[in-house]
C-alpha positions in Angstrom: 88.7 70.1 120.5 85.7 68.2 119.3 85.0 70.7 117.0 88.2 71.0 115.6 88.3 66.6 115.4 84.6 66.7 114.0 86.0 69.1 111.0 89.1 67.6 110.8 87.8 64.2 110.6 85.0 65.7 108.0 87.9 66.4 105.5 89.6 63.5 105.9 86.6 60.9 104.9 85.0 63.4 102.5 87.4 65.9 100.9 84.7 68.3 102.8 84.4 70.6 106.0 80.6 70.8 105.7 79.3 67.7 106.2 76.4 67.6 108.9 78.5 66.8 111.9 81.1 69.4 110.9 78.0 71.8 110.5 76.8 71.0 113.5 79.7 71.1 115.6 80.2 74.7 115.0 76.7 75.6 115.3 75.9 73.4 118.2 79.1 73.2 120.4 81.0 76.8 119.3 78.0 79.3 120.6 77.5 76.9 123.8 81.0 78.7 124.7 78.8 82.0 125.2 77.1 81.1 128.3 79.9 82.4 130.1 79.5 86.1 129.3 77.2 86.2 132.1 77.4 84.3 135.3 73.3 84.0 135.0 73.5 82.0 131.5 76.4 79.3 132.9 76.0 76.0 132.3 76.9 73.2 134.7 79.2 70.4 134.1 76.9 67.7 134.4 74.5 69.4 131.5 77.7 70.1 129.2 78.6 66.4 129.7 75.4 64.8 129.6 73.3 67.3 127.0 75.0 69.8 125.2 78.2 67.2 124.4 76.0 64.0 124.6 73.5 64.8 122.1 76.5 65.9 119.7 78.0 62.5 120.1 74.6 60.8 120.1 74.3 63.0 116.2 77.5 61.2 115.3 76.5 57.9 115.9 73.7 57.9 114.1 75.5 59.3 110.8 78.6 57.1 111.3 76.1 54.0 111.3 74.7 55.7 108.4 78.4 56.1 106.9 79.0 52.1 107.5 75.9 51.3 105.4 77.0 53.2 102.2 81.1 53.3 102.7 81.2 49.7 101.0 78.6 50.7 97.9 80.6 53.6 96.8 83.6 56.5 98.2 81.4 58.9 99.6 83.6 62.1 99.0 83.0 65.7 97.5 84.5 65.8 94.2 85.9 69.2 92.4 82.8 69.8 90.4 79.6 72.1 90.6 76.1 70.8 90.2 74.4 69.8 87.4 71.3 68.2 86.4 68.8 71.2 85.0 70.6 72.9 82.2 70.9 76.5 82.3 68.0 77.7 80.1 65.6 75.4 82.4 67.1 76.9 85.4 66.2 80.0 83.8 62.8 79.6 83.5 62.4 77.7 86.5 63.9 81.3 88.3 61.6 83.2 86.3 58.5 81.2 87.4 59.1 81.3 91.0 59.7 84.7 90.8 56.5 85.6 89.6 54.7 83.2 92.0 56.7 84.4 94.7 55.5 88.3 93.1 52.0 87.5 93.3 52.3 86.4 97.4 54.3 89.6 97.8 51.9 92.0 96.4 48.3 90.3 97.4 50.1 90.6 101.1 51.3 93.9 100.8 47.6 95.1 99.2 46.5 93.8 102.6 48.9 96.0 104.6 47.8 99.2 102.2 44.2 98.4 102.8 44.7 98.6 106.3 46.5 101.9 106.7 49.1 102.1 104.1 52.7 101.2 104.5 53.2 103.8 106.8 52.0 100.8 109.4 55.2 100.0 109.4 56.6 103.0 111.1 53.4 103.8 113.1 52.5 100.0 114.2 56.8 99.1 113.9 57.4 95.8 112.0 56.0 93.2 114.9 52.5 94.3 114.4 52.5 95.3 110.7 53.9 91.6 109.8 50.6 90.3 111.3 48.6 91.9 108.5 51.3 91.0 105.9 50.9 87.7 106.5 47.3 87.0 107.3 46.4 85.2 104.3 48.0 81.5 104.0 47.7 80.9 100.6 49.3 83.8 99.5 52.2 83.9 102.5 53.4 80.5 100.6 53.6 82.2 97.4 55.4 84.9 99.2 57.7 82.2 100.7 58.7 81.1 97.2 60.9 84.1 97.5 63.4 82.3 99.7 63.8 79.8 96.5 63.9 82.3 93.9 67.1 84.2 96.3 69.1 81.3 96.1 68.6 80.1 92.9 69.1 83.5 90.9 72.3 83.9 92.5 73.8 80.3 91.9 72.6 81.2 88.6 74.9 84.3 88.9 77.9 82.8 90.3 77.8 79.8 87.9 76.5 80.7 84.8 76.5 84.4 83.6 75.6 87.7 84.6 72.2 89.0 83.1 70.6 92.2 84.1 67.3 90.2 84.5 68.8 87.8 87.5 70.3 90.8 89.0 66.8 92.5 89.2 65.4 88.7 90.3 67.5 88.5 92.9 67.6 91.9 94.5 63.6 92.6 94.8 63.1 88.7 95.7 65.7 89.5 98.6 63.9 92.9 99.5 60.3 91.8 99.3 61.5 89.5 102.4 62.4 92.2 104.5 58.4 93.9 104.7 57.4 90.5 106.4 59.0 91.7 109.6 60.3 88.8 110.6 64.1 88.5 111.0 64.1 84.6 110.2 62.0 85.4 106.9 65.5 87.2 105.9 68.0 85.4 107.7 67.2 82.2 106.3 67.0 82.6 102.6 70.7 84.5 103.3 71.9 81.6 104.9 70.7 79.3 102.2 71.9 81.5 99.8 75.5 81.0 101.4 75.3 77.5 101.5 74.4 77.0 97.4 77.4 79.1 96.8 79.6 77.4 99.2 78.5 73.8 98.4 78.8 74.5 94.8 82.6 76.0 94.7 85.3 73.9 93.6 87.5 75.7 96.5 86.4 77.5 99.4 86.8 80.7 100.2 86.1 82.7 103.4 84.4 85.2 101.4 81.5 82.9 101.0 81.0 82.7 104.9 82.4 86.4 105.9 80.0 88.2 103.5 77.0 86.4 104.1 77.7 86.7 108.1 77.7 90.4 107.4 74.8 90.7 105.6 73.2 88.7 108.7 74.5 90.9 110.5 73.1 93.7 108.9 69.6 92.4 108.4 69.2 91.5 112.6 69.9 95.2 112.7 67.4 96.5 110.1 64.6 93.9 111.5 65.0 94.9 115.1 65.1 98.4 114.3 61.6 98.1 112.1 60.3 95.8 114.9 60.8 98.1 117.3 60.6 101.4 115.4 58.4 102.8 117.9 61.0 102.2 121.0 64.1 104.0 118.9 62.0 106.9 117.4 61.8 107.4 120.9 65.2 106.9 122.5 66.9 107.9 119.7 68.2 106.0 116.6 72.0 106.3 117.8 71.3 103.9 120.3 70.4 101.3 118.0 73.7 99.9 117.1 74.9 99.2 121.2 71.5 97.6 122.3 71.3 95.3 119.0 74.4 94.2 119.5 74.0 93.1 123.0 70.6 91.3 121.6 72.3 89.4 119.2 74.8 87.9 121.6 71.3 87.2 123.9 69.7 85.4 121.1 72.7 82.7 121.5 73.7 82.6 125.3 70.2 82.2 126.9 69.0 79.3 124.6 71.5 76.9 126.4 70.4 78.1 130.2 66.9 78.0 129.2 67.3 74.3 128.0 69.4 73.5 131.0 66.8 74.6 133.1 64.0 72.9 131.4 65.9 69.8 131.9 66.5 70.5 135.6 62.5 71.2 136.4 60.3 69.8 134.2 58.6 65.9 134.8 55.6 66.3 132.7 56.1 65.9 128.8 54.1 66.7 126.1 55.0 63.4 123.7 54.7 65.1 120.3 52.7 68.4 121.2 55.5 70.7 120.2 57.4 68.7 117.8 54.6 68.3 115.3 52.5 71.5 115.8 53.9 73.4 112.6 52.2 70.8 110.9 49.2 70.6 113.1 49.3 74.3 112.0 50.1 74.1 108.3 46.7 71.2 108.3 44.3 73.8 110.2 45.0 76.8 108.0 44.2 75.0 104.8 41.0 73.5 106.5 40.1 76.8 107.7 39.8 75.7 111.5 41.9 78.2 113.1 42.9 82.2 112.6 45.4 83.2 110.7 48.8 82.8 112.0 50.0 85.8 114.4 46.9 85.0 116.4 48.4 83.5 119.1 45.5 80.7 119.4 47.8 77.9 119.4 50.3 79.6 121.6 47.6 80.1 124.2 46.7 76.8 124.6 50.4 75.8 125.2 50.5 77.7 127.8 51.0 81.7 126.8 54.5 81.1 125.5 55.8 79.1 122.5 58.2 77.7 124.9 56.0 76.9 127.2 55.6 79.3 129.7 58.2 81.7 131.8 58.5 79.4 134.7 60.9 77.4 132.3 62.9 80.5 131.7 65.7 81.6 133.0 64.9 85.2 132.2 61.2 86.1 130.4 63.4 88.4 128.8 64.7 85.9 126.5 62.1 83.5 125.0 64.7 81.8 123.0 65.5 78.0 122.8 67.8 75.2 121.0 67.2 72.9 118.6 66.4 70.3 121.7 64.2 72.5 123.4 61.0 71.0 122.0 62.6 67.6 121.6 62.8 67.3 125.3 59.5 68.9 126.1 57.9 66.2 124.3 60.4 63.4 125.4 62.3 64.3 128.1 65.7 63.7 128.9 66.1 60.2 126.6 64.9 62.3 123.6 67.3 64.7 123.9 69.8 61.3 122.7 67.1 59.4 120.3 66.3 62.1 118.4 69.9 63.6 117.9 70.8 60.1 116.6 67.5 59.6 113.8 68.5 63.2 112.6 72.1 62.1 112.4 70.9 58.9 109.9 68.8 61.5 108.0 71.3 64.3 107.8 73.4 61.7 106.4 71.5 59.9 103.7 70.8 63.7 102.3 74.2 64.6 102.2 75.4 61.2 100.8 72.6 61.7 98.1 74.3 65.1 97.4 78.2 63.7 97.0 77.2 61.0 94.8 75.0 62.8 92.7 74.9 66.6 92.8 72.1 67.9 90.8 70.6 71.3 91.4 67.9 69.7 93.4 70.3 68.0 96.0 72.3 71.0 96.1 69.3 73.2 97.2 68.0 70.0 99.3 71.1 70.0 101.7 71.6 73.7 101.3 68.3 73.8 103.3 69.4 70.8 105.5 72.4 72.8 106.3 70.4 75.9 107.3 68.8 73.8 109.4 72.0 72.6 110.9 73.6 76.2 111.1 70.7 77.1 113.4 71.0 74.2 115.8 71.8 76.8 118.5 69.0 79.1 118.2 65.5 76.8 117.5 64.8 73.7 116.0 64.5 74.5 112.2 64.1 71.0 111.4 60.3 71.3 112.1 59.8 74.9 110.3 57.4 74.2 107.8 58.1 76.7 105.2 61.5 75.0 104.9 59.8 71.4 103.7 57.1 73.5 101.8 60.5 74.7 99.7 61.9 70.9 99.9 58.8 70.0 98.5 58.7 72.1 95.5 62.4 71.6 94.7 61.3 68.1 94.3 58.3 69.2 92.1 60.1 70.8 89.9 62.6 68.3 89.2 60.3 65.8 88.6 58.4 67.7 86.0 61.8 68.6 84.4 62.7 65.0 84.3 59.1 64.7 82.8 59.3 66.8 79.9 62.9 65.6 78.9 61.1 61.8 78.8 58.1 63.2 76.7 60.2 63.2 73.1 61.3 59.9 73.9 57.8 58.6 74.6 56.4 59.7 71.3 59.6 58.5 69.3 
């Protein structure tokens, strides 16, 4: 009922279902219902009321406080118009540049795999081990992550401008290159981002904009899961992969809430920022050459042997998955479950209102990234994923360069 009400209110005040409260209602409240599939994941009534629903209501409070401040200045609704801001020739050049830089990162990474034993490593070791070699260079990894942005922008160009062979090649090449990282999120996140770019820039909502990315997402999950456990499947038979991965997919949802519930019930000592800001610390350490490359597990060991702080906080050690509140609670305790969603409600509202009032390509991409973060709230705290903030920074810098280039002729005059 709360999900339906959130979507209807969003449509009524914004002429759009895909406001932050609408997205979070679907991605946070609905997945919690999967906990009923197995008794081991069942949630207690106080947890449902005070954490699952309470945190969402706190998010709503932050959102609508921001909305009340903006409402008097200008009506905040989604107009029936596409995104603008960069002309098509400029966007085309930007896509070419991002593609070249992304391919430089990809080629450098794949060369490391070839030098370490060749592409056969993906079969001999599985994606799970090969990814450590592929992603061992930080600077080329961040160039490689530009392919995430290239996928969204090239698809936007193909959908809204014209079907060019070069853009089709760029889209397919950039998307396929992401599989070589061997990490589900590296492929799933740009898939969700691209879906949001198309949905948010469309004049009319069509169900295929949701169903097609959902099908692709499930397919990607199957492919990468098999790749990451290639050795296991080569031993037991690939015919068993589908059933096992379908069950595994559901177990990427239900245990999240049960793990959070156990942590809320058990944890009494908090880290006060260690988990929330650790990705930014890692980013600093990477470029300061103060620690080994990603995948070494050094910081994980310092945290206690698990990215979620040790098996003692997991209902089942085999499912070390979380929600976006897991690290927030681990750092700030029970009050963090209310305060941080309240702050996120304000921040996402500002970004969403900026997009509605000025639907440029820059604002479209930034809100699509934020919508992706909200979409994965049931899984993990994507708000602290440094790669996504890196993409936002790149989009802002590109927009600034475009504006500077446009003002130069006027200055000479």
